[in-house]
C-alpha positions as CSV (number, residue, x, y, z in Angstrom):
1,Q,277.0,199.9,132.8
2,H,280.4,200.1,131.9
3,N,280.6,199.5,128.1
4,S,284.0,199.9,126.8
5,G,285.3,199.2,123.0
6,P,286.7,195.5,123.7
7,N,283.8,194.6,125.4
8,K,281.5,195.9,122.2
9,T,283.8,193.7,120.1
10,M,283.9,190.6,122.3
11,M,279.9,190.8,122.9
12,A,279.1,191.0,119.1
13,T,281.5,187.7,118.4
14,A,279.4,185.4,121.2
15,E,276.1,186.8,119.7
16,H,276.7,185.9,116.0
17,E,279.9,183.7,115.4
18,P,279.5,180.1,116.5
19,L,282.6,179.2,115.2
20,V,284.8,181.1,118.4
21,R,284.0,180.4,121.8
22,L,284.9,182.9,124.1
23,E,283.9,184.3,127.5
24,L,282.4,187.6,125.9
25,E,280.0,189.9,127.7
26,N,279.9,193.9,128.0
27,R,277.6,194.6,131.1
28,A,277.3,193.6,134.6
29,Q,275.7,190.5,135.3
30,S,272.9,189.9,137.8
31,L,273.1,187.9,140.8
32,I,271.0,185.6,140.8
33,I,271.4,182.0,138.7
34,Y,269.3,179.4,138.6
35,A,270.4,176.0,138.3
36,D,268.6,173.6,136.5
37,G,265.2,175.3,137.0
38,G,265.1,174.2,140.9
39,E,266.7,177.2,142.9
40,E,264.8,180.3,143.9
41,S,265.7,183.7,143.6
42,C,267.2,186.0,146.6
43,N,264.8,188.6,144.8
44,T,261.7,188.1,144.6
45,E,260.8,190.9,142.7
46,S,263.5,190.0,139.9
47,D,261.1,186.4,139.1
48,D,257.8,187.9,138.9
49,G,258.5,192.0,139.0
50,I,258.6,194.6,136.6
51,S,262.5,194.5,136.6
52,N,262.5,190.9,135.5
53,Q,259.9,191.9,132.6
54,N,262.0,195.1,131.4
55,N,265.1,192.3,131.6
56,K,263.9,189.9,129.9
57,S,261.1,190.4,127.6
58,H,263.7,190.3,124.8
59,G,265.6,186.8,125.9
60,S,265.9,183.8,123.9
61,S,263.8,180.9,125.1
62,V,264.5,177.8,125.9
63,I,265.0,176.2,122.5
64,Q,266.8,178.7,121.1
65,T,269.1,179.1,123.8
66,A,269.8,175.6,123.2
67,L,270.2,176.0,119.5
68,N,272.8,178.7,120.4
69,M,274.6,175.6,122.5
70,M,274.4,173.7,119.6
71,K,275.9,176.2,117.2
72,M,278.7,177.5,119.5
73,C,279.8,173.8,119.9
74,M,279.5,172.6,116.8
75,G,282.4,175.1,115.0
76,T,285.8,174.0,112.8
77,G,286.6,171.5,115.5
78,T,284.1,169.2,114.4
79,L,286.7,168.9,111.6
80,A,288.4,167.0,113.7
81,L,285.9,164.3,115.3
82,P,286.4,161.4,113.1
83,F,290.4,161.5,114.0
84,A,289.0,161.3,117.4
85,A,286.8,158.5,116.4
86,E,289.7,156.9,115.0
87,K,291.8,157.1,118.0
88,G,289.2,156.0,120.4
89,G,287.4,153.5,119.1
90,L,283.6,153.1,118.1
91,I,282.1,151.9,121.6
92,F,284.7,154.2,123.8
93,N,283.8,157.1,121.2
94,V,279.9,156.3,121.7
95,V,280.1,156.2,125.9
96,G,283.0,158.4,126.0
97,L,281.4,161.6,124.2
98,A,278.3,161.3,126.6
99,L,280.5,161.8,129.6
100,I,282.3,164.4,128.7
101,A,279.0,165.7,127.9
102,S,277.4,164.9,131.3
103,W,281.1,166.5,132.6
104,N,280.2,170.1,130.8
105,Y,276.5,169.7,132.8
106,Y,277.8,169.3,136.1
107,C,280.6,172.0,135.5
108,S,278.4,174.2,134.5
109,N,275.9,173.7,136.9
110,C,279.3,174.3,139.7
111,V,279.8,178.0,137.7
112,L,275.8,178.5,138.5
113,R,276.3,177.4,142.1
114,C,279.3,179.8,142.5
115,R,277.4,182.7,141.6
116,E,274.9,182.0,144.0
117,C,277.5,182.7,146.6
118,L,278.6,186.0,145.7
119,P,278.0,188.9,147.5
120,P,275.1,190.8,146.4
121,R,276.9,193.8,145.3
122,I,278.7,192.5,142.4
123,K,277.1,195.7,140.3
124,R,278.4,199.3,141.5
125,G,276.3,201.4,142.5
126,D,274.0,198.9,144.9
127,S,272.4,200.9,147.4
128,D,271.8,199.9,151.0
129,S,268.1,199.4,150.3
130,D,268.9,196.9,147.2
131,I,270.4,195.1,149.8
132,E,268.2,194.7,152.1
133,R,265.7,194.4,149.5
134,S,267.3,190.9,148.4
135,S,267.6,189.2,151.7
136,A,264.7,190.2,152.9
137,G,262.4,187.3,153.7
138,Q,264.2,184.7,151.2
139,Q,264.9,181.1,151.3
140,Q,268.4,180.4,152.1
141,L,270.3,179.3,149.1
142,Y,273.4,177.2,148.9
143,G,276.7,178.5,149.6
144,S,274.8,182.2,150.7
145,V,275.4,184.5,153.9
146,E,272.5,185.5,155.4
147,G,270.7,188.8,156.7
148,K,271.9,192.5,155.6
149,E,274.7,193.0,158.4
150,D,276.2,189.1,157.0
151,L,275.5,190.1,153.5
152,A,277.5,194.1,154.2
153,Q,280.4,192.1,155.9
154,Q,280.7,189.8,153.1
155,S,280.8,192.6,150.0
156,N,283.4,194.6,152.2
157,K,285.3,192.0,152.4
158,T,286.1,191.4,149.1
159,K,286.5,194.8,147.0
160,P,284.4,194.2,143.7
161,P,286.7,193.6,140.3
162,P,287.7,196.3,137.9
163,A,285.5,197.6,135.7
164,G,284.6,194.8,132.6
165,T,285.4,192.4,134.2
166,T,283.3,189.4,132.7
167,S,281.1,187.2,134.8
168,Y,283.5,183.8,134.9
169,A,286.6,186.0,135.7
170,A,284.1,187.7,138.5
171,V,283.6,184.3,140.0
172,A,287.4,183.5,139.8
173,W,287.8,186.9,141.9
174,Y,285.6,186.7,144.6
175,A,287.0,182.9,144.6
176,A,290.8,183.3,144.6
177,G,291.4,187.3,144.6
178,P,293.4,189.3,142.1
179,V,295.1,185.8,141.5
180,G,292.3,183.9,140.2
181,L,291.4,186.7,137.6
182,L,294.8,186.9,136.3
183,V,294.6,183.0,136.4
184,V,292.3,183.1,134.2
185,D,293.1,185.7,132.3
186,L,296.0,184.4,131.1
187,L,294.4,181.0,130.4
188,M,291.6,182.7,128.1
189,L,294.8,184.6,126.7
190,L,296.7,181.3,125.7
191,L,293.8,179.5,125.0
192,M,292.5,182.3,122.2
193,V,296.5,182.6,120.7
194,M,296.5,178.5,120.5
195,L,293.0,179.2,118.6
196,I,294.6,181.4,116.1
197,I,297.9,179.3,115.5
198,A,294.9,176.2,115.1
199,Y,293.1,178.3,112.6
200,E,296.4,179.1,110.6
201,V,297.1,175.6,110.6
202,A,294.2,174.9,109.2
203,M,294.7,177.2,106.5
204,I,298.3,175.6,105.7
205,S,296.6,172.4,105.6
206,F,293.6,173.5,102.5
207,I,296.0,175.3,101.2
208,D,298.1,172.0,101.3
209,D,295.7,169.6,99.3
210,M,295.0,172.4,96.8
211,P,296.5,173.1,93.4
212,T,299.0,176.4,93.6
213,I,297.2,179.8,92.9
214,T,300.1,182.0,92.4
215,G,302.9,179.7,91.4
216,S,304.6,179.6,95.1
217,R,303.5,177.8,97.4
218,K,305.1,180.2,100.3
219,I,302.9,182.6,98.7
220,D,299.7,180.7,98.8
221,I,299.9,180.1,102.5
222,I,300.6,183.6,103.5
223,I,298.1,185.2,101.6
224,P,295.6,184.6,104.3
225,S,297.5,185.6,106.8
226,V,298.2,189.0,105.4
227,I,293.8,188.8,105.0
228,V,294.0,187.8,108.6
229,A,296.4,190.4,109.8
230,L,294.6,193.6,107.9
231,L,290.8,192.2,108.7
232,S,291.8,192.6,112.5
233,C,293.5,195.9,112.3
234,S,289.7,196.9,111.0
235,P,288.4,199.3,114.1
236,D,285.3,197.5,113.9
237,V,285.1,193.9,112.7
238,S,281.4,193.1,113.9
239,F,280.4,192.7,110.2
240,L,282.3,189.7,110.3
241,S,280.0,188.2,112.8
242,K,277.5,188.0,109.5
243,F,280.1,184.9,107.7
244,S,278.8,183.0,110.7
245,V,275.9,181.6,108.5
246,V,278.3,181.5,105.5
247,G,280.5,179.1,108.0
248,L,277.7,176.6,109.2
249,L,276.6,176.2,105.2
250,A,280.6,175.7,104.4
251,L,280.9,173.1,107.3
252,A,277.8,171.7,106.2
253,L,278.9,171.2,103.0
254,S,282.0,169.7,103.7
255,F,280.1,167.1,105.3
256,I,277.8,166.6,102.3
257,V,280.6,166.2,100.0
258,I,282.6,163.7,102.6
259,V,279.5,161.6,102.8
260,W,278.5,161.5,99.2
261,Q,282.8,160.7,98.7
262,G,282.4,157.5,100.7
263,L,279.2,156.2,99.5
264,M,281.1,156.4,95.8
265,E,284.1,154.7,97.0
266,N,283.1,152.4,99.6
267,G,279.1,152.3,99.6
268,L,277.8,150.7,102.5
269,T,280.6,147.9,103.0
270,G,282.6,150.4,105.5
271,F,279.8,149.4,107.9
272,Q,280.6,145.3,107.7
273,S,284.3,146.1,108.7
274,T,285.9,145.1,111.7
275,L,287.3,148.3,113.5
276,N,288.8,149.2,116.8
277,L,286.5,149.2,119.7
278,W,288.9,150.9,122.2
279,P,292.2,152.6,122.5
280,R,294.7,151.3,121.6
281,N,296.9,153.4,123.7
282,V,296.8,156.1,126.6
283,T,298.2,158.4,124.2
284,D,295.3,157.3,121.6
285,A,292.8,158.0,124.4
286,S,294.2,161.2,125.2
287,S,294.2,162.3,121.7
288,W,290.2,161.5,121.3
289,F,289.9,163.5,124.8
290,G,291.5,166.4,123.9
291,V,289.0,166.9,120.3
292,A,286.2,165.5,122.6
293,V,286.7,168.3,125.0
294,F,287.3,171.3,122.6
295,G,284.0,170.1,120.8
296,Y,282.2,170.5,124.0
297,G,283.4,173.9,126.5
298,I,279.7,175.3,127.6
299,A,280.7,175.3,131.6
300,P,282.6,179.3,130.9
301,F,280.1,180.9,128.7
302,I,276.7,179.2,131.1
303,L,276.6,182.6,132.8
304,N,276.2,184.5,129.4
305,F,273.4,182.0,128.5
306,H,271.7,182.3,131.6
307,E,272.1,186.2,131.3
308,S,270.3,185.9,127.8
309,M,267.0,184.3,128.2
310,K,263.8,184.8,129.2
311,A,263.4,182.7,131.6
312,P,266.9,182.6,133.3
313,K,265.7,179.5,135.8
314,Q,264.8,177.1,132.4
315,V,269.0,177.3,131.7
316,G,269.6,173.5,133.2
317,L,267.0,172.5,130.7
318,A,268.1,174.5,128.0
319,M,271.8,172.7,128.4
320,K,270.2,169.3,128.5
321,I,268.6,169.8,124.8
322,G,271.5,171.7,123.8
323,L,274.2,168.8,124.9
324,I,271.8,166.4,123.5
325,L,271.9,167.1,119.9
326,V,275.7,168.2,119.9
327,Y,275.9,164.5,121.5
328,F,274.2,162.8,118.8
329,G,275.7,165.2,116.2
330,Y,278.8,164.4,116.8
331,I,278.4,160.5,116.7
332,I,277.3,160.7,113.4
333,I,280.2,163.2,112.3
334,S,282.8,161.0,114.2
335,S,281.7,157.1,114.3
336,G,279.6,157.6,111.0
337,V,282.6,159.2,109.1
338,R,284.6,157.1,110.3
339,I,283.0,154.2,109.5
340,L,281.9,154.8,106.2
341,F,285.8,155.5,105.0
342,S,287.3,152.1,107.4
343,P,287.6,150.5,104.1
344,S,289.5,152.7,102.0
345,H,290.9,155.6,104.7
346,S,292.7,156.3,108.2
347,F,291.8,159.6,109.5
348,D,295.4,160.8,111.2
349,G,294.3,164.4,109.9
350,D,291.2,166.6,109.5
351,V,288.2,165.1,107.8
352,L,288.7,167.1,104.6
353,Q,291.8,164.7,103.7
354,A,289.6,162.3,103.2
355,L,288.7,164.2,99.9
356,P,290.3,163.9,96.4
357,T,292.8,166.4,95.3
358,N,292.2,166.7,91.6
359,S,287.9,167.3,92.1
360,W,286.6,170.7,91.3
361,L,284.0,169.8,94.2
362,A,286.6,169.0,96.4
363,L,288.6,172.0,95.5
364,L,285.7,174.5,96.3
365,V,285.2,173.4,99.9
366,R,288.4,173.4,100.4
367,L,288.4,177.3,99.1
368,L,285.2,177.9,101.1
369,M,286.4,176.3,104.3
370,T,290.0,178.7,103.9
371,F,287.7,182.0,103.0
372,V,285.5,181.0,106.2
373,V,288.6,180.7,108.4
374,A,290.1,183.6,107.3
375,M,286.9,185.6,108.3
376,T,286.6,183.8,111.5
377,A,290.1,184.5,112.9
378,P,289.7,187.9,113.2
379,L,287.3,187.7,115.7
380,V,289.9,185.6,117.9
381,V,292.8,188.0,117.2
382,V,290.7,191.4,118.0
383,P,290.1,190.5,121.7
384,C,293.3,188.6,121.9
385,G,295.1,191.8,121.5
386,E,292.8,194.1,123.2
387,M,293.5,192.1,126.2
388,I,297.3,192.4,125.2
389,E,296.9,196.5,125.0
390,G,295.3,196.2,127.8
391,K,298.0,194.6,129.7
392,L,301.0,196.9,127.6
393,G,298.9,199.9,128.9
394,I,298.2,200.7,125.3
395,T,294.7,203.4,125.0
396,G,292.3,203.2,122.5
397,D,293.7,206.9,120.8
398,E,297.0,205.2,120.2
399,V,295.7,203.7,117.1
400,Y,299.5,202.8,115.6
401,K,300.6,200.8,118.9
402,R,297.4,198.9,118.5
403,I,297.7,198.0,115.2
404,A,301.4,196.9,115.7
405,V,300.2,194.7,118.6
406,R,297.6,192.7,116.3
407,V,300.1,192.6,113.2
408,L,302.9,191.5,115.6
409,L,300.7,189.1,116.7
410,C,299.6,187.7,113.2
411,M,303.1,187.4,112.3
412,L,303.7,185.3,115.5
413,C,300.6,183.0,115.2
414,M,302.0,182.0,111.4
415,I,305.6,181.7,111.9
416,I,304.6,179.1,114.7
417,S,301.8,177.5,112.9
418,E,304.6,176.9,110.0
419,H,306.6,174.5,112.4
420,A,303.7,173.6,114.4
421,P,302.0,169.5,113.8
422,G,298.4,169.2,111.9
423,F,295.3,170.4,113.0
424,V,294.3,167.6,114.7
425,H,296.9,167.4,117.5
426,V,296.9,170.9,118.0
427,V,292.8,171.2,118.3
428,S,293.8,167.8,120.4
429,F,296.3,169.7,122.9
430,I,294.0,173.1,123.4
431,G,291.3,170.6,124.5
432,C,293.5,168.5,127.0
433,F,294.8,171.9,128.3
434,C,293.4,174.9,128.2
435,A,289.8,174.0,127.8
436,S,290.0,171.4,130.4
437,I,291.8,173.5,132.9
438,I,289.2,176.9,132.3
439,G,286.1,174.0,132.0
440,F,286.7,171.1,134.1
441,V,289.2,172.1,136.8
442,L,288.8,175.9,137.8
443,P,284.4,175.4,138.4
444,P,284.8,172.8,141.1
445,L,287.6,174.7,142.7
446,F,286.1,177.6,143.1
447,C,282.5,176.4,143.6
448,I,284.5,174.9,147.0
449,Q,286.8,178.0,147.8
450,L,283.4,180.2,147.5
451,R,281.6,177.9,149.5
452,H,283.9,178.0,152.6
453,K,283.8,181.7,152.7
454,T,280.4,182.0,152.6
455,R,279.1,179.4,154.3
456,K,278.4,180.3,158.7
457,D,278.6,176.6,159.7
458,D,281.5,174.9,160.5
459,V,283.8,174.5,156.9
460,S,285.3,171.2,158.0
461,K,282.0,169.3,157.3
462,M,281.6,167.5,154.2
463,D,278.1,167.2,152.6
464,F,277.0,164.8,149.3
465,I,277.7,168.0,147.0
466,S,281.1,168.5,148.3
467,Y,282.6,165.4,148.0
468,C,281.1,165.4,144.1
469,D,282.8,168.7,143.8
470,L,285.9,167.7,145.1
471,S,286.0,164.5,143.6
472,A,285.4,166.6,139.9
473,L,288.8,168.6,141.2
474,V,290.7,166.1,141.4
475,I,289.3,163.4,138.5
476,G,289.8,167.3,136.3
477,I,293.1,167.6,138.0
478,I,294.3,164.2,137.6
479,T,292.6,164.1,133.9
480,T,294.1,167.3,132.3
481,I,297.8,166.5,133.4
482,L,298.1,163.5,132.1
483,T,296.0,164.2,128.9
484,S,297.9,167.3,128.0
485,T,301.3,165.3,128.8
486,M,300.6,162.6,126.5
487,T,299.1,164.7,123.6
488,F,302.2,167.1,123.8
489,G,304.4,164.5,123.0
490,E,302.4,163.0,120.5
491,M,302.7,166.2,118.7
492,R,306.4,167.1,119.3
493,R,306.5,163.2,117.4
494,S,304.4,164.2,114.7
495,Q,306.2,167.1,113.3
C-alpha cells in the first residue's frame, strides 16, 4: 500500500541476498502471527477463506523457508567461525552454538507474540467492519484485547506508525511509541554502518595477502572501495542481488580449498591433537559469543519469513529446521576446520589466512571473495544511505545530494576500516553489541510492554511465560553489556 523507492530496494535485498541480514519489507503486514503452529487466527477468513488463498498461494513452503533462513545466516560471517572455535574451545563451542540457536528461537517467538498484542488497525484504511470481523467469535489470544469496543479503544490510544515502517519497527512503535521506533532505527543504522566497515576490513584483509596488482598497496585497497561507492550511486542496485549465488559458491569454494589445504598439510593428525575445551578467559568467551550471535540473528526478521509462507502457522517448524541445519553447518565449519589445522595453524583472523600466499588457487579464492564483498556492500550502503537521506529530509528528486550522502558514507567507512582491527574482531563486536540488542534484548522487552498494555486483568500478576520473558530480558542485558565491553577492549588491544 505504501510502496516507496527505499523499500523496493530493501525488499530486493531481502529476497535475493543471503550475505546481508536486514529488516526489509515494502508492504503492510498481516496482523495475524502464528507462533510455532499452535495459535489460532484472529480472523477465521484468513485461515481458510478466499483472502488467505489469494495472499498465500504463491508463498514459500516450510522447507523453502528453512533453507532461506539457512542462507540468510550462513554469509561472510562464517569466515570468522574457526576463530570463534579457537577462542571458545571444543565443548563450549558445540554446546554454546546450540544454546544461541535456542535463544534465537525463543526471541523469534517473542516477536511473533508481540504481533498478537498489536491493535487491529495496523494497515491504514481498515473499516469498522474489518475490526468487527477480526474479533467476532474468536478465541482470546495471548495479550489480545476483547470485543469491538476494546479493539477500537486500544487502536485509538496509539496512532499508526509512519508509512513504510517495517514490521519489527511497528512492534517497537506500539510497544514504546516514537522513542521505540527511533531506537530501532538508530540500531539498524548503526548495524548497517558497522557491516559496511566490516566489509571494507574484509577486503583489506584479502588484498593484504595477495601480491600487488597496480604496484601500490594503497591503490589496490582503494579500488574495491571506489567500486562500492560507484555501484551504490546507481538508481537501481537490484541487479547486484544476482551475485548472491556467486557469493555462496565463493564461500563453498573457499572452505573446500581450506579443507584440502588442511588435509595436505596435516592429514588427519589434527583429530589426535589435544585442544582447549573451554574458553581461556572471559574475553575469549565474549569474542566467541559475538561471532556466534552474528551468525544467527533470525529474530528481527521472523515477521518477513512469516509473511512469505504459504502456511504462516508453520513458521515455528521452519525455524526449527532452519536453525538445526545452521547449527550442524556451523559445527563442521568451526570445530571441524579448527581441528584439521590444529597441528600447523592457530586462527587469530579469518579462515582465509590459513591459505598460503604463493598458491594460485588461494589467490583465486581471495580475488573471488573480494569481488563478492564488493558486489554485496552496495546492498547495505543503499538502504543505509536512504535512511540517512530520510533523516536529513532529502527527497528522491535531489539526485546529487543522494549521491553525495552515499559517497561520503563509503569514504567514511573506508577511512575507519583502515584503522580498525581485523575482520573477526569487528564481526565479534557487531554480534555482541548491535545484533545482541536487536535480537536478544528488544524482543522480550517489547513483549513485556505490549502484554501489559493490552491485558485487561491485573498487570501485576505474573505467569510462567512472563517470568520467562523477564528472565530472557535480564540475561540479554547482562550478556550484552559484559561481552560488548570485553570485545571493545579486545578491539583496541588488537589494533
